[in-house]
PyMOL Python script that loads the backbone (N, CA, C, O; Angstrom):
from pymol import cmd

cmd.read_pdbstr("""\
ATOM      1  N   MET A   1      94.807  83.362 131.101  1.00  0.00           N
ATOM      2  CA  MET A   1      95.296  83.835 129.566  1.00  0.00           C
ATOM      3  C   MET A   1      94.962  84.988 129.067  1.00  0.00           C
ATOM      4  O   MET A   1      94.449  85.046 127.950  1.00  0.00           O
ATOM      5  N   ALA A   2      95.225  86.220 129.897  1.00  0.00           N
ATOM      6  CA  ALA A   2      94.427  86.657 129.705  1.00  0.00           C
ATOM      7  C   ALA A   2      94.831  88.372 128.268  1.00  0.00           C
ATOM      8  O   ALA A   2      95.830  89.068 128.088  1.00  0.00           O
ATOM      9  N   LEU A   3      93.847  88.354 127.808  1.00  0.00           N
ATOM     10  CA  LEU A   3      93.542  88.410 126.327  1.00  0.00           C
ATOM     11  C   LEU A   3      93.742  90.264 126.875  1.00  0.00           C
ATOM     12  O   LEU A   3      93.685  90.700 128.024  1.00  0.00           O
ATOM     13  N   SER A   4      94.123  91.490 124.802  1.00  0.00           N
ATOM     14  CA  SER A   4      93.785  92.267 125.555  1.00  0.00           C
ATOM     15  C   SER A   4      93.091  92.647 124.273  1.00  0.00           C
ATOM     16  O   SER A   4      92.885  92.035 123.225  1.00  0.00           O
ATOM     17  N   THR A   5      92.724  94.162 124.806  1.00  0.00           N
ATOM     18  CA  THR A   5      91.715  95.115 124.279  1.00  0.00           C
ATOM     19  C   THR A   5      91.832  95.116 122.456  1.00  0.00           C
ATOM     20  O   THR A   5      90.952  95.475 121.674  1.00  0.00           O
ATOM     21  N   ASP A   6      93.157  94.615 122.142  1.00  0.00           N
ATOM     22  CA  ASP A   6      93.256  94.621 120.740  1.00  0.00           C
ATOM     23  C   ASP A   6      92.795  93.342 120.068  1.00  0.00           C
ATOM     24  O   ASP A   6      92.221  93.299 118.980  1.00  0.00           O
ATOM     25  N   GLU A   7      93.209  91.968 121.081  1.00  0.00           N
ATOM     26  CA  GLU A   7      93.013  91.296 120.285  1.00  0.00           C
ATOM     27  C   GLU A   7      91.514  90.435 120.095  1.00  0.00           C
ATOM     28  O   GLU A   7      91.093  89.646 119.249  1.00  0.00           O
ATOM     29  N   VAL A   8      90.784  91.222 121.747  1.00  0.00           N
ATOM     30  CA  VAL A   8      89.917  90.924 120.553  1.00  0.00           C
ATOM     31  C   VAL A   8      88.257  91.941 120.281  1.00  0.00           C
ATOM     32  O   VAL A   8      87.056  91.681 120.213  1.00  0.00           O
ATOM     33  N   ARG A   9      89.109  93.120 120.202  1.00  0.00           N
ATOM     34  CA  ARG A   9      88.283  93.803 118.700  1.00  0.00           C
ATOM     35  C   ARG A   9      88.863  93.164 117.824  1.00  0.00           C
ATOM     36  O   ARG A   9      88.231  93.487 116.818  1.00  0.00           O
ATOM     37  N   ARG A  10      90.521  91.685 117.152  1.00  0.00           N
ATOM     38  CA  ARG A  10      90.669  91.543 116.444  1.00  0.00           C
ATOM     39  C   ARG A  10      89.154  90.379 116.287  1.00  0.00           C
ATOM     40  O   ARG A  10      88.368  90.447 115.341  1.00  0.00           O
ATOM     41  N   ILE A  11      89.006  89.143 117.718  1.00  0.00           N
ATOM     42  CA  ILE A  11      88.623  88.283 117.368  1.00  0.00           C
ATOM     43  C   ILE A  11      87.103  88.944 116.613  1.00  0.00           C
ATOM     44  O   ILE A  11      86.632  88.475 115.577  1.00  0.00           O
ATOM     45  N   ALA A  12      86.667  89.777 117.162  1.00  0.00           N
ATOM     46  CA  ALA A  12      85.281  90.167 116.430  1.00  0.00           C
ATOM     47  C   ALA A  12      85.290  90.801 115.445  1.00  0.00           C
ATOM     48  O   ALA A  12      84.260  90.956 114.788  1.00  0.00           O
ATOM     49  N   PHE A  13      86.579  91.381 115.059  1.00  0.00           N
ATOM     50  CA  PHE A  13      86.488  91.674 113.460  1.00  0.00           C
ATOM     51  C   PHE A  13      86.271  90.079 112.748  1.00  0.00           C
ATOM     52  O   PHE A  13      85.143  89.740 112.388  1.00  0.00           O
ATOM     53  N   LEU A  14      87.367  89.222 112.602  1.00  0.00           N
ATOM     54  CA  LEU A  14      86.855  87.940 112.080  1.00  0.00           C
ATOM     55  C   LEU A  14      85.280  87.756 112.198  1.00  0.00           C
ATOM     56  O   LEU A  14      84.696  87.673 111.117  1.00  0.00           O
ATOM     57  N   ALA A  15      84.592  87.690 113.220  1.00  0.00           N
ATOM     58  CA  ALA A  15      83.223  87.105 113.282  1.00  0.00           C
ATOM     59  C   ALA A  15      82.626  87.654 112.676  1.00  0.00           C
ATOM     60  O   ALA A  15      81.653  87.056 112.216  1.00  0.00           O
ATOM     61  N   ARG A  16      82.862  89.459 112.202  1.00  0.00           N
ATOM     62  CA  ARG A  16      81.992  89.650 111.701  1.00  0.00           C
ATOM     63  C   ARG A  16      80.811  90.668 112.871  1.00  0.00           C
ATOM     64  O   ARG A  16      79.631  90.943 112.658  1.00  0.00           O
ATOM     65  N   ILE A  17      81.941  91.154 114.472  1.00  0.00           N
ATOM     66  CA  ILE A  17      80.791  90.892 114.854  1.00  0.00           C
ATOM     67  C   ILE A  17      81.422  92.358 115.306  1.00  0.00           C
ATOM     68  O   ILE A  17      82.577  92.311 115.729  1.00  0.00           O
ATOM     69  N   ALA A  18      80.933  93.341 115.270  1.00  0.00           N
ATOM     70  CA  ALA A  18      80.564  94.692 116.361  1.00  0.00           C
ATOM     71  C   ALA A  18      79.928  95.088 117.273  1.00  0.00           C
ATOM     72  O   ALA A  18      78.707  94.958 117.368  1.00  0.00           O
ATOM     73  N   VAL A  19      80.886  95.805 118.341  1.00  0.00           N
ATOM     74  CA  VAL A  19      81.016  95.587 119.494  1.00  0.00           C
ATOM     75  C   VAL A  19      81.594  96.697 119.936  1.00  0.00           C
ATOM     76  O   VAL A  19      82.719  97.080 119.617  1.00  0.00           O
ATOM     77  N   SER A  20      80.848  97.232 120.671  1.00  0.00           N
ATOM     78  CA  SER A  20      81.552  98.908 121.957  1.00  0.00           C
ATOM     79  C   SER A  20      81.994  98.239 122.349  1.00  0.00           C
ATOM     80  O   SER A  20      82.089  97.018 122.476  1.00  0.00           O
ATOM     81  N   ASP A  21      82.590  99.737 122.782  1.00  0.00           N
ATOM     82  CA  ASP A  21      83.985  99.803 124.178  1.00  0.00           C
ATOM     83  C   ASP A  21      83.455  98.394 125.597  1.00  0.00           C
ATOM     84  O   ASP A  21      83.599  97.237 125.991  1.00  0.00           O
ATOM     85  N   ALA A  22      82.868  99.568 125.785  1.00  0.00           N
ATOM     86  CA  ALA A  22      82.100  98.140 126.953  1.00  0.00           C
ATOM     87  C   ALA A  22      82.535  97.279 126.620  1.00  0.00           C
ATOM     88  O   ALA A  22      83.593  96.739 126.940  1.00  0.00           O
ATOM     89  N   GLU A  23      81.291  96.845 125.468  1.00  0.00           N
ATOM     90  CA  GLU A  23      81.727  94.986 125.029  1.00  0.00           C
ATOM     91  C   GLU A  23      82.781  94.059 124.951  1.00  0.00           C
ATOM     92  O   GLU A  23      82.890  92.841 125.095  1.00  0.00           O
ATOM     93  N   VAL A  24      83.860  95.425 124.558  1.00  0.00           N
ATOM     94  CA  VAL A  24      85.110  94.775 124.546  1.00  0.00           C
ATOM     95  C   VAL A  24      85.484  94.722 125.574  1.00  0.00           C
ATOM     96  O   VAL A  24      86.200  93.722 125.636  1.00  0.00           O
ATOM     97  N   GLU A  25      85.435  95.381 126.818  1.00  0.00           N
ATOM     98  CA  GLU A  25      85.667  95.355 127.673  1.00  0.00           C
ATOM     99  C   GLU A  25      85.331  93.704 128.883  1.00  0.00           C
ATOM    100  O   GLU A  25      86.037  92.963 129.567  1.00  0.00           O
ATOM    101  N   ARG A  26      83.499  93.852 128.471  1.00  0.00           N
ATOM    102  CA  ARG A  26      83.085  92.357 128.790  1.00  0.00           C
ATOM    103  C   ARG A  26      83.271  91.102 128.117  1.00  0.00           C
ATOM    104  O   ARG A  26      83.259  89.962 128.582  1.00  0.00           O
ATOM    105  N   MET A  27      83.480  91.590 126.707  1.00  0.00           N
ATOM    106  CA  MET A  27      84.204  90.011 126.768  1.00  0.00           C
ATOM    107  C   MET A  27      85.611  89.920 126.336  1.00  0.00           C
ATOM    108  O   MET A  27      85.697  89.257 125.302  1.00  0.00           O
ATOM    109  N   ARG A  28      86.670  90.328 126.741  1.00  0.00           N
ATOM    110  CA  ARG A  28      87.472  90.519 127.164  1.00  0.00           C
ATOM    111  C   ARG A  28      88.450  89.539 128.725  1.00  0.00           C
ATOM    112  O   ARG A  28      89.464  88.887 128.973  1.00  0.00           O
ATOM    113  N   GLU A  29      87.115  90.135 129.393  1.00  0.00           N
ATOM    114  CA  GLU A  29      87.156  89.397 131.273  1.00  0.00           C
ATOM    115  C   GLU A  29      86.758  88.424 130.079  1.00  0.00           C
ATOM    116  O   GLU A  29      87.579  87.915 129.315  1.00  0.00           O
ATOM    117  N   GLN A  30      85.089  88.198 130.016  1.00  0.00           N
ATOM    118  CA  GLN A  30      85.091  87.066 129.984  1.00  0.00           C
ATOM    119  C   GLN A  30      85.633  85.092 128.797  1.00  0.00           C
ATOM    120  O   GLN A  30      85.599  83.863 128.848  1.00  0.00           O
ATOM    121  N   LEU A  31      86.216  86.811 127.586  1.00  0.00           N
ATOM    122  CA  LEU A  31      87.003  85.311 126.971  1.00  0.00           C
ATOM    123  C   LEU A  31      88.405  84.704 127.127  1.00  0.00           C
ATOM    124  O   LEU A  31      88.912  83.830 126.424  1.00  0.00           O
ATOM    125  N   SER A  32      89.257  85.723 128.834  1.00  0.00           N
ATOM    126  CA  SER A  32      90.553  85.393 129.210  1.00  0.00           C
ATOM    127  C   SER A  32      90.065  84.540 130.782  1.00  0.00           C
ATOM    128  O   SER A  32      90.696  84.044 131.716  1.00  0.00           O
ATOM    129  N   SER A  33      88.742  84.692 130.472  1.00  0.00           N
ATOM    130  CA  SER A  33      88.058  83.156 131.862  1.00  0.00           C
ATOM    131  C   SER A  33      87.884  82.110 130.913  1.00  0.00           C
ATOM    132  O   SER A  33      88.920  81.446 130.896  1.00  0.00           O
ATOM    133  N   ILE A  34      86.999  81.644 130.079  1.00  0.00           N
ATOM    134  CA  ILE A  34      88.123  80.491 129.704  1.00  0.00           C
ATOM    135  C   ILE A  34      88.523  80.529 129.322  1.00  0.00           C
ATOM    136  O   ILE A  34      88.789  79.327 129.279  1.00  0.00           O
ATOM    137  N   LEU A  35      89.838  81.404 127.940  1.00  0.00           N
ATOM    138  CA  LEU A  35      91.421  80.806 127.553  1.00  0.00           C
ATOM    139  C   LEU A  35      91.241  79.895 129.365  1.00  0.00           C
ATOM    140  O   LEU A  35      90.969  78.699 129.474  1.00  0.00           O
ATOM    141  N   ASP A  36      91.367  80.396 129.992  1.00  0.00           N
ATOM    142  CA  ASP A  36      91.936  80.315 131.662  1.00  0.00           C
ATOM    143  C   ASP A  36      91.324  78.163 132.691  1.00  0.00           C
ATOM    144  O   ASP A  36      91.880  77.453 133.529  1.00  0.00           O
ATOM    145  N   HIS A  37      90.004  78.055 131.895  1.00  0.00           N
ATOM    146  CA  HIS A  37      89.569  76.340 131.680  1.00  0.00           C
ATOM    147  C   HIS A  37      90.724  76.681 131.475  1.00  0.00           C
ATOM    148  O   HIS A  37      91.648  76.947 132.244  1.00  0.00           O
ATOM    149  N   PHE A  38      90.567  76.650 129.522  1.00  0.00           N
ATOM    150  CA  PHE A  38      90.959  75.425 128.930  1.00  0.00           C
ATOM    151  C   PHE A  38      92.717  74.887 129.348  1.00  0.00           C
ATOM    152  O   PHE A  38      93.086  73.715 129.433  1.00  0.00           O
ATOM    153  N   GLY A  39      93.623  76.188 129.566  1.00  0.00           N
ATOM    154  CA  GLY A  39      94.419  76.553 130.520  1.00  0.00           C
ATOM    155  C   GLY A  39      94.420  74.589 131.769  1.00  0.00           C
ATOM    156  O   GLY A  39      95.196  73.638 131.678  1.00  0.00           O
ATOM    157  N   VAL A  40      93.591  74.729 132.424  1.00  0.00           N
ATOM    158  CA  VAL A  40      93.206  74.419 133.586  1.00  0.00           C
ATOM    159  C   VAL A  40      93.108  71.992 133.115  1.00  0.00           C
ATOM    160  O   VAL A  40      93.401  70.829 133.392  1.00  0.00           O
ATOM    161  N   LEU A  41      92.477  72.948 132.308  1.00  0.00           N
ATOM    162  CA  LEU A  41      91.853  71.458 131.280  1.00  0.00           C
ATOM    163  C   LEU A  41      93.766  70.723 130.431  1.00  0.00           C
ATOM    164  O   LEU A  41      94.450  69.710 130.583  1.00  0.00           O
ATOM    165  N   SER A  42      93.830  71.624 129.842  1.00  0.00           N
ATOM    166  CA  SER A  42      96.059  70.691 129.185  1.00  0.00           C
ATOM    167  C   SER A  42      96.514  70.808 130.599  1.00  0.00           C
ATOM    168  O   SER A  42      97.680  70.507 130.852  1.00  0.00           O
ATOM    169  N   GLU A  43      96.018  71.060 131.190  1.00  0.00           N
ATOM    170  CA  GLU A  43      97.555  69.854 132.355  1.00  0.00           C
ATOM    171  C   GLU A  43      97.710  68.708 132.796  1.00  0.00           C
ATOM    172  O   GLU A  43      98.714  68.109 133.180  1.00  0.00           O
ATOM    173  N   ILE A  44      95.950  68.242 132.673  1.00  0.00           N
ATOM    174  CA  ILE A  44      95.185  66.976 132.935  1.00  0.00           C
ATOM    175  C   ILE A  44      96.574  66.095 131.863  1.00  0.00           C
ATOM    176  O   ILE A  44      97.260  66.426 130.896  1.00  0.00           O
ATOM    177  N   ASP A  45      96.434  64.870 132.721  1.00  0.00           N
ATOM    178  CA  ASP A  45      97.115  63.401 132.043  1.00  0.00           C
ATOM    179  C   ASP A  45      96.785  62.489 131.265  1.00  0.00           C
ATOM    180  O   ASP A  45      96.516  61.320 131.541  1.00  0.00           O
ATOM    181  N   THR A  46      96.803  63.194 129.909  1.00  0.00           N
ATOM    182  CA  THR A  46      95.642  62.158 128.679  1.00  0.00           C
ATOM    183  C   THR A  46      96.500  60.509 128.161  1.00  0.00           C
ATOM    184  O   THR A  46      95.920  59.609 127.553  1.00  0.00           O
ATOM    185  N   ASP A  47      97.705  60.483 128.525  1.00  0.00           N
ATOM    186  CA  ASP A  47      99.063  59.837 127.804  1.00  0.00           C
ATOM    187  C   ASP A  47      97.994  58.310 127.759  1.00  0.00           C
ATOM    188  O   ASP A  47      97.723  57.472 126.900  1.00  0.00           O
ATOM    189  N   ASP A  48      97.704  58.494 128.870  1.00  0.00           N
ATOM    190  CA  ASP A  48      96.986  56.675 128.326  1.00  0.00           C
ATOM    191  C   ASP A  48      95.651  56.343 127.854  1.00  0.00           C
ATOM    192  O   ASP A  48      95.264  55.300 127.327  1.00  0.00           O
ATOM    193  N   VAL A  49      94.951  57.513 128.159  1.00  0.00           N
ATOM    194  CA  VAL A  49      93.869  57.186 126.923  1.00  0.00           C
ATOM    195  C   VAL A  49      93.877  57.869 124.791  1.00  0.00           C
ATOM    196  O   VAL A  49      94.240  58.772 124.036  1.00  0.00           O
ATOM    197  N   PRO A  50      93.204  56.608 124.871  1.00  0.00           N
ATOM    198  CA  PRO A  50      92.928  56.391 123.597  1.00  0.00           C
ATOM    199  C   PRO A  50      92.812  57.195 122.739  1.00  0.00           C
ATOM    200  O   PRO A  50      91.772  57.335 123.383  1.00  0.00           O
ATOM    201  N   PRO A  51      92.777  58.659 121.040  1.00  0.00           N
ATOM    202  CA  PRO A  51      92.726  59.135 121.036  1.00  0.00           C
ATOM    203  C   PRO A  51      91.026  58.827 120.113  1.00  0.00           C
ATOM    204  O   PRO A  51      90.961  58.308 118.999  1.00  0.00           O
ATOM    205  N   THR A  52      90.377  59.081 120.552  1.00  0.00           N
ATOM    206  CA  THR A  52      88.720  58.888 118.802  1.00  0.00           C
ATOM    207  C   THR A  52      88.070  60.100 119.287  1.00  0.00           C
ATOM    208  O   THR A  52      88.635  60.986 119.927  1.00  0.00           O
ATOM    209  N   ALA A  53      86.677  60.076 118.891  1.00  0.00           N
ATOM    210  CA  ALA A  53      86.122  60.441 117.893  1.00  0.00           C
ATOM    211  C   ALA A  53      84.994  61.058 118.316  1.00  0.00           C
ATOM    212  O   ALA A  53      84.600  62.212 118.477  1.00  0.00           O
ATOM    213  N   GLN A  54      84.374  59.369 118.517  1.00  0.00           N
ATOM    214  CA  GLN A  54      82.609  59.141 119.602  1.00  0.00           C
ATOM    215  C   GLN A  54      82.931  58.461 120.567  1.00  0.00           C
ATOM    216  O   GLN A  54      83.442  57.342 120.524  1.00  0.00           O
ATOM    217  N   SER A  55      82.520  59.397 121.982  1.00  0.00           N
ATOM    218  CA  SER A  55      82.954  58.803 123.213  1.00  0.00           C
ATOM    219  C   SER A  55      81.575  57.445 122.864  1.00  0.00           C
ATOM    220  O   SER A  55      81.151  57.324 124.013  1.00  0.00           O
ATOM    221  N   PHE A  56      80.897  56.656 122.179  1.00  0.00           N
ATOM    222  CA  PHE A  56      80.431  55.596 121.924  1.00  0.00           C
ATOM    223  C   PHE A  56      79.662  55.045 120.532  1.00  0.00           C
ATOM    224  O   PHE A  56      79.349  55.782 119.597  1.00  0.00           O
ATOM    225  N   ASP A  57      79.469  53.884 120.580  1.00  0.00           N
ATOM    226  CA  ASP A  57      79.342  53.578 119.774  1.00  0.00           C
ATOM    227  C   ASP A  57      78.393  54.070 118.472  1.00  0.00           C
ATOM    228  O   ASP A  57      77.198  53.889 118.707  1.00  0.00           O
ATOM    229  N   LEU A  58      78.735  54.791 116.839  1.00  0.00           N
ATOM    230  CA  LEU A  58      77.335  55.389 116.777  1.00  0.00           C
ATOM    231  C   LEU A  58      76.766  53.950 115.801  1.00  0.00           C
ATOM    232  O   LEU A  58      77.566  53.028 115.639  1.00  0.00           O
ATOM    233  N   THR A  59      75.455  53.865 115.234  1.00  0.00           N
ATOM    234  CA  THR A  59      75.062  52.449 114.679  1.00  0.00           C
ATOM    235  C   THR A  59      74.011  53.302 113.421  1.00  0.00           C
ATOM    236  O   THR A  59      73.192  54.167 113.735  1.00  0.00           O
ATOM    237  N   ASN A  60      74.164  53.013 112.532  1.00  0.00           N
ATOM    238  CA  ASN A  60      73.037  53.259 111.230  1.00  0.00           C
ATOM    239  C   ASN A  60      71.912  53.090 111.281  1.00  0.00           C
ATOM    240  O   ASN A  60      71.623  52.049 110.690  1.00  0.00           O
ATOM    241  N   VAL A  61      71.136  53.546 111.664  1.00  0.00           N
ATOM    242  CA  VAL A  61      68.825  52.852 111.672  1.00  0.00           C
ATOM    243  C   VAL A  61      68.998  52.863 109.569  1.00  0.00           C
ATOM    244  O   VAL A  61      68.713  53.838 108.873  1.00  0.00           O
ATOM    245  N   GLU A  62      69.441  51.711 109.121  1.00  0.00           N
ATOM    246  CA  GLU A  62      68.375  51.455 107.906  1.00  0.00           C
ATOM    247  C   GLU A  62      67.699  50.364 107.567  1.00  0.00           C
ATOM    248  O   GLU A  62      68.057  49.206 107.783  1.00  0.00           O
ATOM    249  N   ARG A  63      66.021  50.968 106.658  1.00  0.00           N
ATOM    250  CA  ARG A  63      66.186  50.042 106.114  1.00  0.00           C
ATOM    251  C   ARG A  63      65.710  49.624 105.655  1.00  0.00           C
ATOM    252  O   ARG A  63      64.584  49.842 106.102  1.00  0.00           O
ATOM    253  N   ALA A  64      65.579  48.462 104.201  1.00  0.00           N
ATOM    254  CA  ALA A  64      65.228  48.173 103.227  1.00  0.00           C
ATOM    255  C   ALA A  64      65.068  48.074 102.587  1.00  0.00           C
ATOM    256  O   ALA A  64      63.946  47.649 102.315  1.00  0.00           O
ATOM    257  N   ASP A  65      66.074  48.372 101.507  1.00  0.00           N
ATOM    258  CA  ASP A  65      65.848  49.358  99.520  1.00  0.00           C
ATOM    259  C   ASP A  65      65.433  48.193  97.990  1.00  0.00           C
ATOM    260  O   ASP A  65      66.021  47.665  97.046  1.00  0.00           O
ATOM    261  N   GLU A  66      63.244  48.345  98.916  1.00  0.00           N
ATOM    262  CA  GLU A  66      62.782  48.210  98.281  1.00  0.00           C
ATOM    263  C   GLU A  66      61.592  48.751  97.544  1.00  0.00           C
ATOM    264  O   GLU A  66      60.914  49.404  98.337  1.00  0.00           O
ATOM    265  N   ALA A  67      61.066  48.739  96.335  1.00  0.00           N
ATOM    266  CA  ALA A  67      60.451  48.889  95.668  1.00  0.00           C
ATOM    267  C   ALA A  67      58.760  49.040  96.017  1.00  0.00           C
ATOM    268  O   ALA A  67      58.121  47.991  96.097  1.00  0.00           O
ATOM    269  N   GLY A  68      58.028  50.390  96.230  1.00  0.00           N
ATOM    270  CA  GLY A  68      57.221  50.189  96.129  1.00  0.00           C
ATOM    271  C   GLY A  68      55.656  51.220  95.760  1.00  0.00           C
ATOM    272  O   GLY A  68      55.701  52.433  95.961  1.00  0.00           O
ATOM    273  N   ALA A  69      55.050  50.910  95.508  1.00  0.00           N
ATOM    274  CA  ALA A  69      53.958  51.818  94.593  1.00  0.00           C
ATOM    275  C   ALA A  69      54.008  53.159  94.074  1.00  0.00           C
ATOM    276  O   ALA A  69      53.688  54.028  94.885  1.00  0.00           O
ATOM    277  N   PRO A  70      54.381  53.598  92.744  1.00  0.00           N
ATOM    278  CA  PRO A  70      54.276  54.975  92.843  1.00  0.00           C
ATOM    279  C   PRO A  70      53.964  55.996  92.478  1.00  0.00           C
ATOM    280  O   PRO A  70      53.602  55.737  91.330  1.00  0.00           O
ATOM    281  N   ILE A  71      53.742  57.702  92.704  1.00  0.00           N
ATOM    282  CA  ILE A  71      53.170  58.552  93.970  1.00  0.00           C
ATOM    283  C   ILE A  71      52.581  58.514  92.309  1.00  0.00           C
ATOM    284  O   ILE A  71      53.166  58.475  91.227  1.00  0.00           O
ATOM    285  N   GLU A  72      51.271  58.545  92.665  1.00  0.00           N
ATOM    286  CA  GLU A  72      49.934  59.849  91.492  1.00  0.00           C
ATOM    287  C   GLU A  72      50.276  60.888  90.859  1.00  0.00           C
ATOM    288  O   GLU A  72      49.935  62.000  91.262  1.00  0.00           O
ATOM    289  N   ARG A  73      51.253  60.658  89.396  1.00  0.00           N
ATOM    290  CA  ARG A  73      51.601  62.255  89.162  1.00  0.00           C
ATOM    291  C   ARG A  73      50.454  63.261  89.934  1.00  0.00           C
ATOM    292  O   ARG A  73      50.921  64.328  89.536  1.00  0.00           O
ATOM    293  N   ASP A  74      49.397  63.620  90.677  1.00  0.00           N
ATOM    294  CA  ASP A  74      48.941  64.272  89.980  1.00  0.00           C
ATOM    295  C   ASP A  74      48.637  64.566  92.125  1.00  0.00           C
ATOM    296  O   ASP A  74      48.198  65.615  92.597  1.00  0.00           O
ATOM    297  N   ALA A  75      48.793  64.073  92.453  1.00  0.00           N
ATOM    298  CA  ALA A  75      48.920  63.871  94.124  1.00  0.00           C
ATOM    299  C   ALA A  75      50.415  64.520  93.573  1.00  0.00           C
ATOM    300  O   ALA A  75      50.258  65.669  93.160  1.00  0.00           O
ATOM    301  N   ALA A  76      51.298  64.212  93.515  1.00  0.00           N
ATOM    302  CA  ALA A  76      53.564  65.008  93.617  1.00  0.00           C
ATOM    303  C   ALA A  76      52.502  66.715  92.921  1.00  0.00           C
ATOM    304  O   ALA A  76      52.055  67.176  93.972  1.00  0.00           O
ATOM    305  N   LEU A  77      52.158  67.384  92.091  1.00  0.00           N
ATOM    306  CA  LEU A  77      52.018  67.955  91.386  1.00  0.00           C
ATOM    307  C   LEU A  77      51.395  68.623  92.756  1.00  0.00           C
ATOM    308  O   LEU A  77      51.510  69.835  92.938  1.00  0.00           O
ATOM    309  N   ASP A  78      50.868  67.954  93.511  1.00  0.00           N
ATOM    310  CA  ASP A  78      49.306  69.549  94.361  1.00  0.00           C
ATOM    311  C   ASP A  78      50.177  70.045  95.341  1.00  0.00           C
ATOM    312  O   ASP A  78      49.666  71.050  95.837  1.00  0.00           O
ATOM    313  N   GLY A  79      50.958  69.859  95.698  1.00  0.00           N
ATOM    314  CA  GLY A  79      51.578  70.639  96.794  1.00  0.00           C
ATOM    315  C   GLY A  79      52.691  71.485  95.332  1.00  0.00           C
ATOM    316  O   GLY A  79      53.567  70.624  95.418  1.00  0.00           O
ATOM    317  N   ALA A  80      53.019  72.062  94.634  1.00  0.00           N
ATOM    318  CA  ALA A  80      54.392  72.375  93.419  1.00  0.00           C
ATOM    319  C   ALA A  80      53.036  73.817  93.571  1.00  0.00           C
ATOM    320  O   ALA A  80      51.822  73.870  93.766  1.00  0.00           O
ATOM    321  N   PRO A  81      53.955  74.614  93.384  1.00  0.00           N
ATOM    322  CA  PRO A  81      53.889  76.474  93.440  1.00  0.00           C
ATOM    323  C   PRO A  81      53.439  76.578  91.898  1.00  0.00           C
ATOM    324  O   PRO A  81      52.742  77.460  91.397  1.00  0.00           O
ATOM    325  N   ARG A  82      53.998  75.484  91.286  1.00  0.00           N
ATOM    326  CA  ARG A  82      53.122  75.997  89.455  1.00  0.00           C
ATOM    327  C   ARG A  82      53.793  74.630  88.584  1.00  0.00           C
ATOM    328  O   ARG A  82      54.840  73.983  88.606  1.00  0.00           O
ATOM    329  N   ARG A  83      52.651  74.634  87.906  1.00  0.00           N
ATOM    330  CA  ARG A  83      53.333  73.989  87.946  1.00  0.00           C
ATOM    331  C   ARG A  83      52.483  73.224  86.158  1.00  0.00           C
ATOM    332  O   ARG A  83      51.259  73.096  86.144  1.00  0.00           O
ATOM    333  N   ASP A  84      53.337  72.809  84.842  1.00  0.00           N
ATOM    334  CA  ASP A  84      53.013  72.946  83.746  1.00  0.00           C
ATOM    335  C   ASP A  84      52.846  72.156  83.066  1.00  0.00           C
ATOM    336  O   ASP A  84      53.836  71.531  82.687  1.00  0.00           O
ATOM    337  N   ASP A  85      51.632  71.814  82.608  1.00  0.00           N
ATOM    338  CA  ASP A  85      51.301  70.418  81.711  1.00  0.00           C
ATOM    339  C   ASP A  85      51.280  68.952  82.418  1.00  0.00           C
ATOM    340  O   ASP A  85      50.796  67.962  81.869  1.00  0.00           O
ATOM    341  N   GLY A  86      51.864  68.949  83.699  1.00  0.00           N
ATOM    342  CA  GLY A  86      51.902  68.056  84.098  1.00  0.00           C
ATOM    343  C   GLY A  86      52.972  67.385  84.285  1.00  0.00           C
ATOM    344  O   GLY A  86      53.386  66.235  84.439  1.00  0.00           O
ATOM    345  N   TYR A  87      53.428  68.891  84.202  1.00  0.00           N
ATOM    346  CA  TYR A  87      55.515  68.934  84.596  1.00  0.00           C
ATOM    347  C   TYR A  87      55.065  69.694  85.645  1.00  0.00           C
ATOM    348  O   TYR A  87      53.890  70.011  85.831  1.00  0.00           O
ATOM    349  N   PHE A  88      56.962  70.279  87.023  1.00  0.00           N
ATOM    350  CA  PHE A  88      56.541  70.823  88.475  1.00  0.00           C
ATOM    351  C   PHE A  88      57.744  72.463  87.124  1.00  0.00           C
ATOM    352  O   PHE A  88      58.888  72.443  86.670  1.00  0.00           O
ATOM    353  N   ARG A  89      56.581  73.532  87.035  1.00  0.00           N
ATOM    354  CA  ARG A  89      57.234  74.874  86.473  1.00  0.00           C
ATOM    355  C   ARG A  89      58.957  74.765  87.591  1.00  0.00           C
ATOM    356  O   ARG A  89      58.974  74.329  88.742  1.00  0.00           O
ATOM    357  N   VAL A  90      59.709  75.081  87.127  1.00  0.00           N
ATOM    358  CA  VAL A  90      60.410  76.217  87.986  1.00  0.00           C
ATOM    359  C   VAL A  90      60.918  76.562  87.407  1.00  0.00           C
ATOM    360  O   VAL A  90      60.781  76.007  86.317  1.00  0.00           O
ATOM    361  N   ARG A  91      62.078  77.843  87.415  1.00  0.00           N
ATOM    362  CA  ARG A  91      62.328  78.771  87.174  1.00  0.00           C
ATOM    363  C   ARG A  91      64.018  78.697  86.820  1.00  0.00           C
ATOM    364  O   ARG A  91      64.963  78.375  87.540  1.00  0.00           O
ATOM    365  N   ALA A  92      63.945  79.299  84.867  1.00  0.00           N
ATOM    366  CA  ALA A  92      65.300  79.120  84.576  1.00  0.00           C
ATOM    367  C   ALA A  92      66.581  79.330  85.639  1.00  0.00           C
ATOM    368  O   ALA A  92      67.006  80.484  85.702  1.00  0.00           O
ATOM    369  N   VAL A  93      67.093  78.542  86.296  1.00  0.00           N
ATOM    370  CA  VAL A  93      68.746  78.341  86.254  1.00  0.00           C
ATOM    371  C   VAL A  93      69.501  79.241  85.872  1.00  0.00           C
ATOM    372  O   VAL A  93      69.989  80.260  86.362  1.00  0.00           O
ATOM    373  N   LEU A  94      69.546  78.362  84.276  1.00  0.00           N
ATOM    374  CA  LEU A  94      71.045  78.481  83.102  1.00  0.00           C
ATOM    375  C   LEU A  94      70.758  79.792  82.464  1.00  0.00           C
ATOM    376  O   LEU A  94      69.645  80.071  82.910  1.00  0.00           O
ATOM    377  N   ASP A  95      71.117  80.730  81.696  1.00  0.00           N
ATOM    378  CA  ASP A  95      70.122  81.584  80.340  1.00  0.00           C
ATOM    379  C   ASP A  95      70.196  79.920  79.345  1.00  0.00           C
ATOM    380  O   ASP A  95      69.660  79.837  78.240  1.00  0.00           O
TER     381      ASP A  95
END
""", "prot")
cmd.dss("prot")
cmd.show_as("cartoon", "prot")
cmd.util.cbc("prot")
cmd.orient("prot")
């Protein structure tokens, strides 16, 4: 499927990419080639292939949710860029 230069410019516009005239021509050839490859894939008979979201089984790696020793306040505040009277100091989000 051959794309026109106008279609390539529209795609570049939607992707917010500035392209020169030389780039438009190069992209037109490359994108057309990619679409030709997808055209070949669309000819494959997939009627007997069940739809899947993953090609392999996924398993979650989880640990037990157990309470541990609390972190000391000073240790937690050591990495804070700003602190005030034992608390994290943050900028106001709302007026």
